[in-house]
N, CA, C, O and the ligand as a Tripos MOL2 file, in Angstrom:
@<TRIPOS>MOLECULE
protein
  277   275    70     0     0
PROTEIN
NO_CHARGES

@<TRIPOS>ATOM
      1 N         120.0060   99.9050   85.4850 N.3       1 MET1
      2 CA        119.0520  100.9810   85.7910 C.3       1 MET1
      3 C         117.6130  100.4720   85.9060 C.2       1 MET1
      4 O         116.7820  101.0640   86.5940 O.2       1 MET1
      5 N         117.3440   99.3700   85.2230 N.am      2 GLU2
      6 CA        115.9770   98.8540   85.2330 C.3       2 GLU2
      7 C         115.4950   98.5650   86.6520 C.2       2 GLU2
      8 O         114.3520   98.8570   87.0050 O.2       2 GLU2
      9 N         116.3650   97.9980   87.4430 N.am      3 MET3
     10 CA        116.0170   97.6720   88.8190 C.3       3 MET3
     11 C         115.6720   98.9310   89.6040 C.2       3 MET3
     12 O         114.7570   98.9340   90.4280 O.2       3 MET3
     13 N         116.4260  100.0120   89.3320 N.am      4 MET4
     14 CA        116.1860  101.2780   90.0140 C.3       4 MET4
     15 C         114.8020  101.8140   89.6740 C.2       4 MET4
     16 O         114.0560  102.2620   90.5450 O.2       4 MET4
     17 N         114.4770  101.7560   88.3790 N.am      5 ARG5
     18 CA        113.1860  102.2800   87.9620 C.3       5 ARG5
     19 C         112.0460  101.4520   88.5540 C.2       5 ARG5
     20 O         111.0360  101.9940   89.0030 O.2       5 ARG5
     21 N         112.2240  100.1470   88.5450 N.am      6 ARG6
     22 CA        111.1670   99.2910   89.0870 C.3       6 ARG6
     23 C         110.9740   99.5070   90.5830 C.2       6 ARG6
     24 O         109.9180   99.2020   91.1370 O.2       6 ARG6
     25 N         112.0040  100.0330   91.2220 N.am      7 ALA7
     26 CA        111.9150  100.2820   92.6620 C.3       7 ALA7
     27 C         111.4620  101.7000   92.9570 C.2       7 ALA7
     28 O         111.4760  102.1290   94.1100 O.2       7 ALA7
     29 N         111.0630  102.4270   91.9320 N.am      8 CYS8
     30 CA        110.6400  103.8170   92.1130 C.3       8 CYS8
     31 C         109.6010  103.9220   93.2190 C.2       8 CYS8
     32 O         108.5530  103.2800   93.1600 O.2       8 CYS8
     33 N         109.8970  104.7370   94.2300 N.am      9 PRO9
     34 CA        109.0400  104.8070   95.4080 C.3       9 PRO9
     35 C         107.8950  105.8090   95.3060 C.2       9 PRO9
     36 O         107.1830  106.0010   96.2920 O.2       9 PRO9
     37 N         107.6870  106.4450   94.1800 N.am     10 CYS10
     38 CA        106.6920  107.5120   94.1240 C.3      10 CYS10
     39 C         105.2730  106.9540   94.1340 C.2      10 CYS10
     40 O         105.0640  105.7630   93.9030 O.2      10 CYS10
     41 N         104.3120  107.8110   94.4000 N.am     11 ALA11
     42 CA        102.9160  107.4000   94.5430 C.3      11 ALA11
     43 C         102.3500  106.8410   93.2400 C.2      11 ALA11
     44 O         101.4990  105.9520   93.2480 O.2      11 ALA11
     45 N         102.8330  107.3710   92.1340 N.am     12 VAL12
     46 CA        102.3490  106.9050   90.8400 C.3      12 VAL12
     47 C         102.7220  105.4380   90.6340 C.2      12 VAL12
     48 O         101.9130  104.6490   90.1440 O.2      12 VAL12
     49 N         103.9250  105.0840   91.0020 N.am     13 CYS13
     50 CA        104.3920  103.7160   90.7920 C.3      13 CYS13
     51 C         103.9110  102.7750   91.8880 C.2      13 CYS13
     52 O         103.6310  101.6050   91.6250 O.2      13 CYS13
     53 N         103.8170  103.2710   93.0960 N.am     14 CYS14
     54 CA        103.4940  102.3900   94.2160 C.3      14 CYS14
     55 C         102.0110  102.3800   94.5360 C.2      14 CYS14
     56 O         101.5240  101.4510   95.1790 O.2      14 CYS14
     57 N         101.2860  103.4000   94.0970 N.am     15 GLY15
     58 CA         99.8790  103.4940   94.4310 C.3      15 GLY15
     59 C          99.7160  104.0370   95.8360 C.2      15 GLY15
     60 O         100.5300  103.7660   96.7180 O.2      15 GLY15
     61 N          98.6810  104.7860   96.0310 N.am     16 GLU16
     62 CA         98.4170  105.3060   97.3640 C.3      16 GLU16
     63 C          97.5490  104.3070   98.0930 C.2      16 GLU16
     64 O          96.5560  103.8350   97.5380 O.2      16 GLU16
     65 N          97.8940  103.9770   99.3090 N.am     17 PRO17
     66 CA         97.0330  103.0550  100.0630 C.3      17 PRO17
     67 C          95.6760  103.7120  100.3350 C.2      17 PRO17
     68 O          95.6100  104.9220  100.5500 O.2      17 PRO17
     69 N          94.6050  102.9330  100.3280 N.am     18 ASP18
     70 CA         93.2900  103.5110  100.6120 C.3      18 ASP18
     71 C          93.1080  103.6740  102.1150 C.2      18 ASP18
     72 O          94.0320  103.4110  102.8850 O.2      18 ASP18
     73 N          91.9230  104.1060  102.5350 N.am     19 VAL19
     74 CA         91.7090  104.3950  103.9500 C.3      19 VAL19
     75 C          91.8790  103.1640  104.8340 C.2      19 VAL19
     76 O          92.1830  103.2910  106.0200 O.2      19 VAL19
     77 N          91.6860  101.9770  104.2670 N.am     20 MET20
     78 CA         91.8610  100.7610  105.0380 C.3      20 MET20
     79 C          93.3320  100.3360  105.1010 C.2      20 MET20
     80 O          93.6800   99.3270  105.7130 O.2      20 MET20
     81 N          94.1680  101.1240  104.4600 N.am     21 GLY21
     82 CA         95.5800  100.8090  104.5030 C.3      21 GLY21
     83 C          96.0100   99.8020  103.4570 C.2      21 GLY21
     84 O          97.1640   99.3790  103.4080 O.2      21 GLY21
     85 N          95.0540   99.4300  102.6210 N.am     22 ARG22
     86 CA         95.4410   98.5050  101.5550 C.3      22 ARG22
     87 C          95.8480   99.2990  100.3260 C.2      22 ARG22
     88 O          95.2090  100.2950   99.9870 O.2      22 ARG22
     89 N          96.8540   98.8860   99.6940 N.am     23 GLY23
     90 CA         97.2470   99.5750   98.4780 C.3      23 GLY23
     91 C          97.5060   98.5510   97.4040 C.2      23 GLY23
     92 O          98.4160   97.7300   97.5150 O.2      23 GLY23
     93 N          96.7000   98.6040   96.3650 N.am     24 ASP24
     94 CA         96.9670   97.7050   95.2530 C.3      24 ASP24
     95 C          97.9790   98.3740   94.3430 C.2      24 ASP24
     96 O          97.7880   99.5080   93.9030 O.2      24 ASP24
     97 N          99.0240   97.6780   94.0760 N.am     25 ALA25
     98 CA        100.0080   98.2410   93.1610 C.3      25 ALA25
     99 C          99.3630   98.3780   91.7910 C.2      25 ALA25
    100 O          98.8460   97.4050   91.2440 O.2      25 ALA25
    101 N          99.3930   99.5780   91.2410 N.am     26 PRO26
    102 CA         98.7960   99.7670   89.9190 C.3      26 PRO26
    103 C          99.6420   99.0620   88.8700 C.2      26 PRO26
    104 O         100.8130   98.7530   89.0900 O.2      26 PRO26
    105 N          99.0340   98.8230   87.7540 N.am     27 ALA27
    106 CA         99.8000   98.2500   86.6470 C.3      27 ALA27
    107 C         100.8010   99.3010   86.1860 C.2      27 ALA27
    108 O         100.4220  100.3740   85.7170 O.2      27 ALA27
    109 N         102.0340   98.9910   86.3190 N.am     28 ARG28
    110 CA        103.0340   99.9590   85.9000 C.3      28 ARG28
    111 C         103.2610   99.8060   84.4140 C.2      28 ARG28
    112 O         103.3720   98.6910   83.9040 O.2      28 ARG28
    113 N         103.3270  100.9070   83.7360 N.am     29 SER29
    114 CA        103.6260  100.7980   82.3180 C.3      29 SER29
    115 C         104.9710  101.4500   82.0500 C.2      29 SER29
    116 O         105.2430  102.5590   82.5100 O.2      29 SER29
    117 N         105.7770  100.7700   81.3270 N.am     30 TYR30
    118 CA        107.0940  101.2840   80.9850 C.3      30 TYR30
    119 C         107.2000  101.4740   79.4830 C.2      30 TYR30
    120 O         106.6830  100.6840   78.6930 O.2      30 TYR30
    121 N         107.8760  102.5290   79.1210 N.am     31 LYS31
    122 CA        108.0380  102.8530   77.7060 C.3      31 LYS31
    123 C         109.5110  102.7770   77.3540 C.2      31 LYS31
    124 O         110.3680  102.6360   78.2260 O.2      31 LYS31
    125 N         109.7920  102.8720   76.0630 N.am     32 PRO32
    126 CA        111.2100  102.9920   75.7200 C.3      32 PRO32
    127 C         111.7320  104.2360   76.4370 C.2      32 PRO32
    128 O         111.0990  105.2900   76.3700 O.2      32 PRO32
    129 N         112.8330  104.1390   77.0970 N.am     33 GLY33
    130 CA        113.3590  105.2850   77.8300 C.3      33 GLY33
    131 C         113.0630  105.2100   79.3090 C.2      33 GLY33
    132 O         113.6430  105.9470   80.1060 O.2      33 GLY33
    133 N         112.1590  104.3140   79.6770 N.am     34 SER34
    134 CA        111.7890  104.2140   81.0790 C.3      34 SER34
    135 C         112.9660  103.7780   81.9550 C.2      34 SER34
    136 O         113.0310  104.1020   83.1410 O.2      34 SER34
    137 N         113.8660  103.0550   81.3600 N.am     35 PHE35
    138 CA        114.9900  102.5520   82.1590 C.3      35 PHE35
    139 C         116.2770  103.3060   81.8710 C.2      35 PHE35
    140 O         117.3810  102.8540   82.1770 O.2      35 PHE35
    141 N         116.0880  104.4790   81.2670 N.am     36 GLU36
    142 CA        117.2470  105.2950   80.9350 C.3      36 GLU36
    143 C         117.2540  106.5130   81.8350 C.2      36 GLU36
    144 O         116.3350  107.3310   81.7860 O.2      36 GLU36
    145 N         118.2650  106.6370   82.6430 N.am     37 LEU37
    146 CA        118.3420  107.7590   83.5700 C.3      37 LEU37
    147 C         118.8010  109.0110   82.8410 C.2      37 LEU37
    148 O         119.8550  109.0290   82.2060 O.2      37 LEU37
    149 N         117.9850  110.0660   82.9450 N.am     38 LYS38
    150 CA        118.3030  111.2890   82.2180 C.3      38 LYS38
    151 C         119.1120  112.2380   83.0890 C.2      38 LYS38
    152 O         120.1410  112.7650   82.6670 O.2      38 LYS38
    153 N         118.6410  112.4440   84.2900 N.am     39 SER39
    154 CA        119.3580  113.3320   85.1990 C.3      39 SER39
    155 C         118.9540  113.0260   86.6320 C.2      39 SER39
    156 O         118.0100  112.2730   86.8730 O.2      39 SER39
    157 N         119.6600  113.6040   87.5620 N.am     40 TYR40
    158 CA        119.2690  113.4280   88.9520 C.3      40 TYR40
    159 C         119.5950  114.6900   89.7290 C.2      40 TYR40
    160 O         120.3970  115.5230   89.3070 O.2      40 TYR40
    161 N         118.9610  114.7990   90.8510 N.am     41 GLU41
    162 CA        119.0530  116.0230   91.6260 C.3      41 GLU41
    163 C         119.1960  115.6100   93.0920 C.2      41 GLU41
    164 O         118.4900  114.7190   93.5650 O.2      41 GLU41
    165 N         120.0930  116.2500   93.7880 N.am     42 PHE42
    166 CA        120.2280  115.9290   95.2120 C.3      42 PHE42
    167 C         119.1200  116.6090   96.0000 C.2      42 PHE42
    168 O         118.8700  117.8040   95.8440 O.2      42 PHE42
    169 N         118.4720  115.8440   96.8330 N.am     43 ILE43
    170 CA        117.4780  116.4080   97.7350 C.3      43 ILE43
    171 C         118.1630  116.4760   99.0950 C.2      43 ILE43
    172 O         118.4290  115.4570   99.7320 O.2      43 ILE43
    173 N         118.4370  117.6950   99.5150 N.am     44 GLY44
    174 CA        119.2890  117.9210  100.6770 C.3      44 GLY44
    175 C         119.1990  116.8920  101.7960 C.2      44 GLY44
    176 O         118.1680  116.7620  102.4570 O.2      44 GLY44
    177 N         120.2730  116.1790  101.9930 N.am     45 GLY45
    178 CA        120.3870  115.2840  103.1330 C.3      45 GLY45
    179 C         119.4740  114.0690  103.1110 C.2      45 GLY45
    180 O         119.5230  113.2360  104.0150 O.2      45 GLY45
    181 N         118.6390  113.9640  102.0790 N.am     46 TYR46
    182 CA        117.6580  112.8890  102.0900 C.3      46 TYR46
    183 C         117.9310  111.8230  101.0440 C.2      46 TYR46
    184 O         117.9470  110.6300  101.3460 O.2      46 TYR46
    185 N         118.1410  112.2530   99.8380 N.am     47 GLY47
    186 CA        118.3510  111.2640   98.7890 C.3      47 GLY47
    187 C         118.4910  111.9110   97.4320 C.2      47 GLY47
    188 O         118.9780  113.0350   97.3110 O.2      47 GLY47
    189 N         118.0720  111.2100   96.4400 N.am     48 LEU48
    190 CA        118.1990  111.6630   95.0640 C.3      48 LEU48
    191 C         116.8580  111.6290   94.3710 C.2      48 LEU48
    192 O         116.0730  110.6980   94.5490 O.2      48 LEU48
    193 N         116.6000  112.6550   93.5770 N.am     49 LYS49
    194 CA        115.4280  112.6360   92.7130 C.3      49 LYS49
    195 C         115.8980  112.2670   91.3190 C.2      49 LYS49
    196 O         116.7140  112.9690   90.7210 O.2      49 LYS49
    197 N         115.3850  111.1750   90.8110 N.am     50 LEU50
    198 CA        115.8400  110.6920   89.5110 C.3      50 LEU50
    199 C         114.8480  111.0740   88.4190 C.2      50 LEU50
    200 O         113.6380  110.9220   88.5850 O.2      50 LEU50
    201 N         115.3660  111.5670   87.3130 N.am     51 SER51
    202 CA        114.5320  111.8580   86.1450 C.3      51 SER51
    203 C         114.8530  110.8550   85.0550 C.2      51 SER51
    204 O         116.0130  110.6530   84.6970 O.2      51 SER51
    205 N         113.8190  110.2350   84.5380 N.am     52 TRP52
    206 CA        113.9960  109.2050   83.5260 C.3      52 TRP52
    207 C         113.7040  109.7590   82.1410 C.2      52 TRP52
    208 O         113.0140  110.7670   81.9890 O.2      52 TRP52
    209 N         114.2400  109.0850   81.1380 N.am     53 ALA53
    210 CA        114.1260  109.5690   79.7660 C.3      53 ALA53
    211 C         112.6860  109.5700   79.2540 C.2      53 ALA53
    212 O         112.4000  110.2160   78.2460 O.2      53 ALA53
    213 N         111.7830  108.8670   79.9180 N.am     54 ASP54
    214 CA        110.3860  108.8840   79.4790 C.3      54 ASP54
    215 C         109.5960  110.0060   80.1430 C.2      54 ASP54
    216 O         108.3800  110.0990   79.9780 O.2      54 ASP54
    217 N         110.3030  110.8710   80.9060 N.am     55 GLY55
    218 CA        109.6400  112.0160   81.4920 C.3      55 GLY55
    219 C         109.1940  111.8140   82.9300 C.2      55 GLY55
    220 O         108.7120  112.7510   83.5680 O.2      55 GLY55
    221 N         109.3480  110.6160   83.4390 N.am     56 HIS56
    222 CA        108.9550  110.3270   84.8150 C.3      56 HIS56
    223 C         109.9970  110.8740   85.7830 C.2      56 HIS56
    224 O         111.1750  110.5260   85.6930 O.2      56 HIS56
    225 N         109.5710  111.7230   86.7020 N.am     57 ALA57
    226 CA        110.5550  112.3390   87.5960 C.3      57 ALA57
    227 C         109.9810  112.6100   88.9730 C.2      57 ALA57
    228 O         110.3820  113.5630   89.6410 O.2      57 ALA57
    229 N         109.0360  111.7720   89.4030 N.am     58 THR58
    230 CA        108.4190  112.0350   90.6960 C.3      58 THR58
    231 C         109.0010  111.1740   91.7970 C.2      58 THR58
    232 O         108.6380  111.3290   92.9630 O.2      58 THR58
    233 N         109.9040  110.2640   91.4420 N.am     59 GLY59
    234 CA        110.4440  109.3600   92.4430 C.3      59 GLY59
    235 C         111.6210  109.9570   93.1880 C.2      59 GLY59
    236 O         112.6240  110.3410   92.5850 O.2      59 GLY59
    237 N         111.4920  110.0330   94.4990 N.am     60 ILE60
    238 CA        112.6190  110.4780   95.3110 C.3      60 ILE60
    239 C         113.1650  109.2630   96.0540 C.2      60 ILE60
    240 O         112.4830  108.6550   96.8790 O.2      60 ILE60
    241 N         114.3940  108.9330   95.7420 N.am     61 TYR61
    242 CA        115.0320  107.7500   96.3080 C.3      61 TYR61
    243 C         115.8280  108.1670   97.5400 C.2      61 TYR61
    244 O         116.8090  108.9020   97.4280 O.2      61 TYR61
    245 N         115.4160  107.7090   98.6890 N.am     62 SER62
    246 CA        116.1670  108.0340   99.8930 C.3      62 SER62
    247 C         117.4820  107.2670   99.8780 C.2      62 SER62
    248 O         117.6170  106.2600   99.1830 O.2      62 SER62
    249 N         118.4450  107.7530  100.6480 N.am     63 TYR63
    250 CA        119.7320  107.0590  100.6850 C.3      63 TYR63
    251 C         119.5580  105.6460  101.2270 C.2      63 TYR63
    252 O         120.2880  104.7320  100.8420 O.2      63 TYR63
    253 N         118.6020  105.4720  102.1090 N.am     64 THR64
    254 CA        118.3310  104.1360  102.6460 C.3      64 THR64
    255 C         117.9140  103.1940  101.5250 C.2      64 THR64
    256 O         118.3910  102.0630  101.4320 O.2      64 THR64
    257 N         117.0220  103.6790  100.6860 N.am     65 LEU65
    258 CA        116.5620  102.8610   99.5630 C.3      65 LEU65
    259 C         117.7020  102.5960   98.5730 C.2      65 LEU65
    260 O         117.8840  101.4780   98.0920 O.2      65 LEU65
    261 N         118.4540  103.6480   98.2890 N.am     66 LEU66
    262 CA        119.5610  103.4950   97.3440 C.3      66 LEU66
    263 C         120.5770  102.4710   97.8360 C.2      66 LEU66
    264 O         121.1300  101.7030   97.0490 O.2      66 LEU66
    265 N         120.8150  102.4680   99.1330 N.am     67 ARG67
    266 CA        121.7700  101.5250   99.6890 C.3      67 ARG67
    267 C         121.2440  100.1090   99.5580 C.2      67 ARG67
    268 O         122.0060   99.1670   99.3390 O.2      67 ARG67
    269 N         119.9190   99.9670   99.6970 N.am     68 ARG68
    270 CA        119.3280   98.6370   99.6030 C.3      68 ARG68
    271 C         119.3930   98.1060   98.1920 C.2      68 ARG68
    272 O         119.5130   96.9010   97.9710 O.2      68 ARG68
    273 N         119.3120   99.0190   97.2320 N.am     69 LEU69
    274 CA        119.3980   98.5920   95.8390 C.3      69 LEU69
    275 C         120.8430   98.2660   95.5180 C.2      69 LEU69
    276 O         121.1540   97.8820   94.3900 O.2      69 LEU69
    277 ZN        107.5950  106.4780   90.0450 Zn       70 ZN70
@<TRIPOS>BOND
     1     1     2 1
     2     2     3 1
     3     3     4 2
     4     3     5 am
     5     5     6 1
     6     6     7 1
     7     7     8 2
     8     7     9 am
     9     9    10 1
    10    10    11 1
    11    11    12 2
    12    11    13 am
    13    13    14 1
    14    14    15 1
    15    15    16 2
    16    15    17 am
    17    17    18 1
    18    18    19 1
    19    19    20 2
    20    19    21 am
    21    21    22 1
    22    22    23 1
    23    23    24 2
    24    23    25 am
    25    25    26 1
    26    26    27 1
    27    27    28 2
    28    27    29 am
    29    29    30 1
    30    30    31 1
    31    31    32 2
    32    31    33 am
    33    33    34 1
    34    34    35 1
    35    35    36 2
    36    35    37 am
    37    37    38 1
    38    38    39 1
    39    39    40 2
    40    39    41 am
    41    41    42 1
    42    42    43 1
    43    43    44 2
    44    43    45 am
    45    45    46 1
    46    46    47 1
    47    47    48 2
    48    47    49 am
    49    49    50 1
    50    50    51 1
    51    51    52 2
    52    51    53 am
    53    53    54 1
    54    54    55 1
    55    55    56 2
    56    55    57 am
    57    57    58 1
    58    58    59 1
    59    59    60 2
    60    59    61 am
    61    61    62 1
    62    62    63 1
    63    63    64 2
    64    63    65 am
    65    65    66 1
    66    66    67 1
    67    67    68 2
    68    67    69 am
    69    69    70 1
    70    70    71 1
    71    71    72 2
    72    71    73 am
    73    73    74 1
    74    74    75 1
    75    75    76 2
    76    75    77 am
    77    77    78 1
    78    78    79 1
    79    79    80 2
    80    79    81 am
    81    81    82 1
    82    82    83 1
    83    83    84 2
    84    83    85 am
    85    85    86 1
    86    86    87 1
    87    87    88 2
    88    87    89 am
    89    89    90 1
    90    90    91 1
    91    91    92 2
    92    91    93 am
    93    93    94 1
    94    94    95 1
    95    95    96 2
    96    95    97 am
    97    97    98 1
    98    98    99 1
    99    99   100 2
   100    99   101 am
   101   101   102 1
   102   102   103 1
   103   103   104 2
   104   103   105 am
   105   105   106 1
   106   106   107 1
   107   107   108 2
   108   107   109 am
   109   109   110 1
   110   110   111 1
   111   111   112 2
   112   111   113 am
   113   113   114 1
   114   114   115 1
   115   115   116 2
   116   115   117 am
   117   117   118 1
   118   118   119 1
   119   119   120 2
   120   119   121 am
   121   121   122 1
   122   122   123 1
   123   123   124 2
   124   123   125 am
   125   125   126 1
   126   126   127 1
   127   127   128 2
   128   127   129 am
   129   129   130 1
   130   130   131 1
   131   131   132 2
   132   131   133 am
   133   133   134 1
   134   134   135 1
   135   135   136 2
   136   135   137 am
   137   137   138 1
   138   138   139 1
   139   139   140 2
   140   139   141 am
   141   141   142 1
   142   142   143 1
   143   143   144 2
   144   143   145 am
   145   145   146 1
   146   146   147 1
   147   147   148 2
   148   147   149 am
   149   149   150 1
   150   150   151 1
   151   151   152 2
   152   151   153 am
   153   153   154 1
   154   154   155 1
   155   155   156 2
   156   155   157 am
   157   157   158 1
   158   158   159 1
   159   159   160 2
   160   159   161 am
   161   161   162 1
   162   162   163 1
   163   163   164 2
   164   163   165 am
   165   165   166 1
   166   166   167 1
   167   167   168 2
   168   167   169 am
   169   169   170 1
   170   170   171 1
   171   171   172 2
   172   171   173 am
   173   173   174 1
   174   174   175 1
   175   175   176 2
   176   175   177 am
   177   177   178 1
   178   178   179 1
   179   179   180 2
   180   179   181 am
   181   181   182 1
   182   182   183 1
   183   183   184 2
   184   183   185 am
   185   185   186 1
   186   186   187 1
   187   187   188 2
   188   187   189 am
   189   189   190 1
   190   190   191 1
   191   191   192 2
   192   191   193 am
   193   193   194 1
   194   194   195 1
   195   195   196 2
   196   195   197 am
   197   197   198 1
   198   198   199 1
   199   199   200 2
   200   199   201 am
   201   201   202 1
   202   202   203 1
   203   203   204 2
   204   203   205 am
   205   205   206 1
   206   206   207 1
   207   207   208 2
   208   207   209 am
   209   209   210 1
   210   210   211 1
   211   211   212 2
   212   211   213 am
   213   213   214 1
   214   214   215 1
   215   215   216 2
   216   215   217 am
   217   217   218 1
   218   218   219 1
   219   219   220 2
   220   219   221 am
   221   221   222 1
   222   222   223 1
   223   223   224 2
   224   223   225 am
   225   225   226 1
   226   226   227 1
   227   227   228 2
   228   227   229 am
   229   229   230 1
   230   230   231 1
   231   231   232 2
   232   231   233 am
   233   233   234 1
   234   234   235 1
   235   235   236 2
   236   235   237 am
   237   237   238 1
   238   238   239 1
   239   239   240 2
   240   239   241 am
   241   241   242 1
   242   242   243 1
   243   243   244 2
   244   243   245 am
   245   245   246 1
   246   246   247 1
   247   247   248 2
   248   247   249 am
   249   249   250 1
   250   250   251 1
   251   251   252 2
   252   251   253 am
   253   253   254 1
   254   254   255 1
   255   255   256 2
   256   255   257 am
   257   257   258 1
   258   258   259 1
   259   259   260 2
   260   259   261 am
   261   261   262 1
   262   262   263 1
   263   263   264 2
   264   263   265 am
   265   265   266 1
   266   266   267 1
   267   267   268 2
   268   267   269 am
   269   269   270 1
   270   270   271 1
   271   271   272 2
   272   271   273 am
   273   273   274 1
   274   274   275 1
   275   275   276 2
@<TRIPOS>SUBSTRUCTURE
     1 MET1         2 RESIDUE 1 A MET
     2 GLU2         6 RESIDUE 1 A GLU
     3 MET3        10 RESIDUE 1 A MET
     4 MET4        14 RESIDUE 1 A MET
     5 ARG5        18 RESIDUE 1 A ARG
     6 ARG6        22 RESIDUE 1 A ARG
     7 ALA7        26 RESIDUE 1 A ALA
     8 CYS8        30 RESIDUE 1 A CYS
     9 PRO9        34 RESIDUE 1 A PRO
    10 CYS10       38 RESIDUE 1 A CYS
    11 ALA11       42 RESIDUE 1 A ALA
    12 VAL12       46 RESIDUE 1 A VAL
    13 CYS13       50 RESIDUE 1 A CYS
    14 CYS14       54 RESIDUE 1 A CYS
    15 GLY15       58 RESIDUE 1 A GLY
    16 GLU16       62 RESIDUE 1 A GLU
    17 PRO17       66 RESIDUE 1 A PRO
    18 ASP18       70 RESIDUE 1 A ASP
    19 VAL19       74 RESIDUE 1 A VAL
    20 MET20       78 RESIDUE 1 A MET
    21 GLY21       82 RESIDUE 1 A GLY
    22 ARG22       86 RESIDUE 1 A ARG
    23 GLY23       90 RESIDUE 1 A GLY
    24 ASP24       94 RESIDUE 1 A ASP
    25 ALA25       98 RESIDUE 1 A ALA
    26 PRO26      102 RESIDUE 1 A PRO
    27 ALA27      106 RESIDUE 1 A ALA
    28 ARG28      110 RESIDUE 1 A ARG
    29 SER29      114 RESIDUE 1 A SER
    30 TYR30      118 RESIDUE 1 A TYR
    31 LYS31      122 RESIDUE 1 A LYS
    32 PRO32      126 RESIDUE 1 A PRO
    33 GLY33      130 RESIDUE 1 A GLY
    34 SER34      134 RESIDUE 1 A SER
    35 PHE35      138 RESIDUE 1 A PHE
    36 GLU36      142 RESIDUE 1 A GLU
    37 LEU37      146 RESIDUE 1 A LEU
    38 LYS38      150 RESIDUE 1 A LYS
    39 SER39      154 RESIDUE 1 A SER
    40 TYR40      158 RESIDUE 1 A TYR
    41 GLU41      162 RESIDUE 1 A GLU
    42 PHE42      166 RESIDUE 1 A PHE
    43 ILE43      170 RESIDUE 1 A ILE
    44 GLY44      174 RESIDUE 1 A GLY
    45 GLY45      178 RESIDUE 1 A GLY
    46 TYR46      182 RESIDUE 1 A TYR
    47 GLY47      186 RESIDUE 1 A GLY
    48 LEU48      190 RESIDUE 1 A LEU
    49 LYS49      194 RESIDUE 1 A LYS
    50 LEU50      198 RESIDUE 1 A LEU
    51 SER51      202 RESIDUE 1 A SER
    52 TRP52      206 RESIDUE 1 A TRP
    53 ALA53      210 RESIDUE 1 A ALA
    54 ASP54      214 RESIDUE 1 A ASP
    55 GLY55      218 RESIDUE 1 A GLY
    56 HIS56      222 RESIDUE 1 A HIS
    57 ALA57      226 RESIDUE 1 A ALA
    58 THR58      230 RESIDUE 1 A THR
    59 GLY59      234 RESIDUE 1 A GLY
    60 ILE60      238 RESIDUE 1 A ILE
    61 TYR61      242 RESIDUE 1 A TYR
    62 SER62      246 RESIDUE 1 A SER
    63 TYR63      250 RESIDUE 1 A TYR
    64 THR64      254 RESIDUE 1 A THR
    65 LEU65      258 RESIDUE 1 A LEU
    66 LEU66      262 RESIDUE 1 A LEU
    67 ARG67      266 RESIDUE 1 A ARG
    68 ARG68      270 RESIDUE 1 A ARG
    69 LEU69      274 RESIDUE 1 A LEU
    70 ZN70       277 GROUP 0 **** ****
């Protein structure tokens, strides 16, 4: 599961690119529970929304991404 969490595609984990298109990846902080999957939700036809035990639940994993993992 750790690999899945580290690949979280949400803006919090990936950082939003600035107007110049550069995006510095923010320092990601992980807590106990960060790599523990609590639940998931199907996002119609697109992918899965994963909720982690540390409360992080903003990452929507597309099927394309899931297949790559
Ligand atoms: Zn995330």
